[in-house]
C-alpha positions as CSV (number, residue, x, y, z in Angstrom):
1,X,44.3,-9.0,-1.1
2,X,44.3,-5.2,-1.1
3,X,41.4,-2.8,-0.9
4,X,39.9,-1.7,-4.2
5,X,39.8,1.9,-3.1
6,X,43.0,2.0,-0.9
7,X,45.8,0.1,-2.5
8,X,48.0,0.5,0.6
9,X,45.5,-1.3,2.9
10,X,44.8,-4.9,3.4
11,X,41.3,-6.1,2.5
12,X,39.1,-7.4,5.4
13,X,35.9,-8.0,3.5
14,X,34.4,-8.7,0.1
15,X,31.5,-6.7,-1.4
16,X,28.4,-8.9,-1.6
17,X,27.3,-7.2,-4.9
18,X,30.3,-6.9,-7.1
19,X,32.9,-9.0,-5.2
20,X,35.4,-6.2,-4.8
21,X,37.7,-6.5,-1.8
22,X,37.5,-3.6,0.7
23,X,39.4,-2.5,3.8
24,X,38.0,-1.9,7.3
25,X,37.4,1.8,6.6
26,X,35.4,1.2,3.5
27,X,33.4,-1.6,5.3
28,X,32.6,0.8,8.1
29,X,31.3,3.5,5.7
30,X,28.8,1.1,4.4
31,X,27.7,-0.3,7.7
32,X,24.1,1.0,7.7
33,X,23.1,-1.4,4.9
34,X,25.1,-4.4,6.2
35,X,22.1,-6.1,7.9
36,X,20.0,-5.8,4.7
37,X,22.5,-6.2,1.8
38,X,25.6,-7.6,3.4
39,X,29.0,-5.9,3.2
40,X,29.1,-3.5,0.3
41,X,31.9,-1.5,-1.3
42,X,31.4,2.3,-1.4
43,X,30.4,2.2,-5.1
44,X,27.7,-0.4,-4.6
45,X,26.6,1.3,-1.4
46,X,26.2,4.6,-3.4
47,X,24.2,2.7,-6.0
48,X,21.9,1.2,-3.4
49,X,21.3,4.5,-1.7
50,X,20.7,6.2,-5.1
51,X,18.1,3.6,-6.0
52,X,16.4,4.0,-2.7
53,X,16.4,7.8,-3.0
54,X,14.9,7.5,-6.5
55,X,12.2,5.1,-5.3
56,X,11.2,7.4,-2.4
57,X,11.3,10.5,-4.6
58,X,9.1,8.8,-7.2
59,X,6.7,7.6,-4.6
60,X,6.5,11.1,-3.1
61,X,5.5,12.5,-6.5
62,X,2.8,9.8,-7.0
63,X,1.3,10.3,-3.6
64,X,1.3,14.1,-4.0
65,X,-0.3,13.8,-7.5
66,X,-3.0,11.4,-6.2
67,X,-3.7,13.7,-3.2
68,X,-3.9,16.9,-5.3
69,X,-6.1,15.4,-8.1
70,X,-8.3,13.7,-5.6
71,X,-8.6,16.9,-3.5
72,X,-9.5,19.0,-6.6
73,X,-12.2,16.4,-7.7
74,X,-13.6,16.2,-4.2
75,X,-13.8,20.0,-3.7
76,X,-15.3,20.6,-7.1
77,X,-17.7,17.7,-6.6
78,X,-18.7,19.1,-3.2
79,X,-19.4,22.5,-4.6
80,X,-21.4,21.1,-7.5
81,X,-23.4,18.8,-5.2
82,X,-24.1,21.4,-2.6
83,X,-24.7,24.5,-4.7
84,X,-25.4,23.1,-8.1
85,X,-28.6,24.5,-9.8
86,X,-30.1,21.2,-10.5
87,X,-30.1,17.4,-10.1
88,X,-27.6,16.9,-12.9
89,X,-25.0,19.1,-11.2
90,X,-25.7,17.2,-7.9
91,X,-25.1,13.9,-9.6
92,X,-21.9,15.2,-11.4
93,X,-20.7,16.5,-8.0
94,X,-21.3,13.1,-6.3
95,X,-19.5,11.3,-9.1
96,X,-16.5,13.7,-8.8
97,X,-16.4,13.2,-5.1
98,X,-16.0,9.4,-5.4
99,X,-14.4,9.0,-8.8
100,X,-10.9,8.2,-7.6
101,X,-11.9,5.2,-5.4
102,X,-14.4,4.1,-8.0
103,X,-11.6,3.8,-10.6
104,X,-9.4,2.0,-8.1
105,X,-12.1,-0.5,-7.2
106,X,-12.9,-1.1,-10.9
107,X,-9.2,-1.9,-11.6
108,X,-9.1,-4.1,-8.5
109,X,-12.1,-6.1,-9.7
110,X,-10.4,-6.5,-13.1
111,X,-7.1,-7.6,-11.5
112,X,-9.0,-10.1,-9.3
113,X,-10.8,-11.5,-12.3
114,X,-7.5,-11.8,-14.3
115,X,-5.9,-13.5,-11.3
116,X,-8.8,-16.0,-10.9
117,X,-8.6,-16.7,-14.7
118,X,-4.8,-17.3,-14.4
119,X,-5.3,-19.8,-11.5
120,X,-8.4,-21.6,-12.6
121,X,-8.7,-21.0,-16.4
122,X,-10.8,-18.5,-18.2
123,X,-14.6,-19.0,-18.4
124,X,-16.5,-18.7,-21.7
125,X,-20.1,-17.9,-22.5
126,X,-21.9,-19.5,-25.4
127,X,-24.4,-17.2,-27.2
128,X,-26.1,-17.2,-30.6
129,X,-23.3,-15.1,-32.0
130,X,-20.6,-17.6,-30.8
131,X,-18.3,-18.3,-27.9
132,X,-17.0,-15.3,-25.9
133,X,-14.7,-15.0,-23.0
134,X,-16.6,-14.0,-19.9
135,X,-14.8,-10.9,-18.6
136,X,-17.3,-10.4,-15.8
137,X,-17.9,-6.8,-16.7
138,X,-21.0,-6.8,-14.4
139,X,-18.6,-7.4,-11.5
140,X,-16.4,-4.5,-12.5
141,X,-19.4,-2.2,-12.8
142,X,-20.7,-3.3,-9.4
143,X,-17.2,-2.5,-7.9
144,X,-17.1,0.8,-9.7
145,X,-20.4,1.9,-8.2
146,X,-19.6,0.6,-4.8
147,X,-16.3,2.5,-5.0
148,X,-18.2,5.6,-6.1
149,X,-20.6,5.4,-3.1
150,X,-17.9,4.6,-0.5
151,X,-15.5,7.0,-2.2
152,X,-17.6,9.9,-0.9
153,X,-16.6,9.0,2.6
154,X,-13.2,7.4,1.9
155,X,-11.7,10.1,-0.2
156,X,-11.0,12.7,2.6
157,X,-9.3,10.0,4.6
158,X,-7.2,8.9,1.5
159,X,-6.2,12.5,0.8
160,X,-4.9,12.9,4.4
161,X,-3.1,9.5,4.1
162,X,-1.5,10.5,0.8
163,X,-0.2,13.8,2.1
164,X,1.3,12.1,5.2
165,X,2.8,9.3,3.0
166,X,4.3,12.0,0.7
167,X,5.9,13.7,3.7
168,X,7.3,10.4,5.0
169,X,8.7,9.6,1.5
170,X,10.2,13.1,1.4
171,X,11.9,12.6,4.7
172,X,13.3,9.2,3.6
173,X,14.6,10.8,0.4
174,X,16.4,13.5,2.4
175,X,18.0,10.8,4.6
176,X,19.2,9.1,1.5
177,X,20.6,12.5,0.3
178,X,22.5,12.9,3.6
179,X,23.9,9.4,3.3
180,X,25.1,10.1,-0.2
181,X,26.7,13.3,0.9
182,X,28.6,11.5,3.7
183,X,30.2,9.0,1.4
């Protein structure tokens, strides 16, 4: 067998993704992923690194967007709560300060209910108007308001976490870019 990239060299390994035969030089180029993916040909290695880069770049954008939106809501909420000319502005400010975790907790409650229904079967409520599926909206509302209250304290921590995570994802994406340039 000969190497798929170097027709003058004998193959020493086979790509675990596509099955192509590769020489020792090609196998050494793809060594960083060998423990995770097995031996890869340069083409499959490039594809894996590109996928990894795209993942980290996408995660970086999501974390930055979350941090920026949450920061804006928190700062505007803080200003309204502290300097608002009345009780309505104070309440709006408090809601803005904790809205991001409140929405996340509301979604979490919904996912938990759906998971429970998937494992144990859906529950139904019989009323005068008929039989209705119990969606436990009261639980979602409780989680929303709990998230709103705790969000006032959690949001600054989350903003810092998201900025740090975005920086780490950016660093990982740059490492992937360096790997792609070296192939």
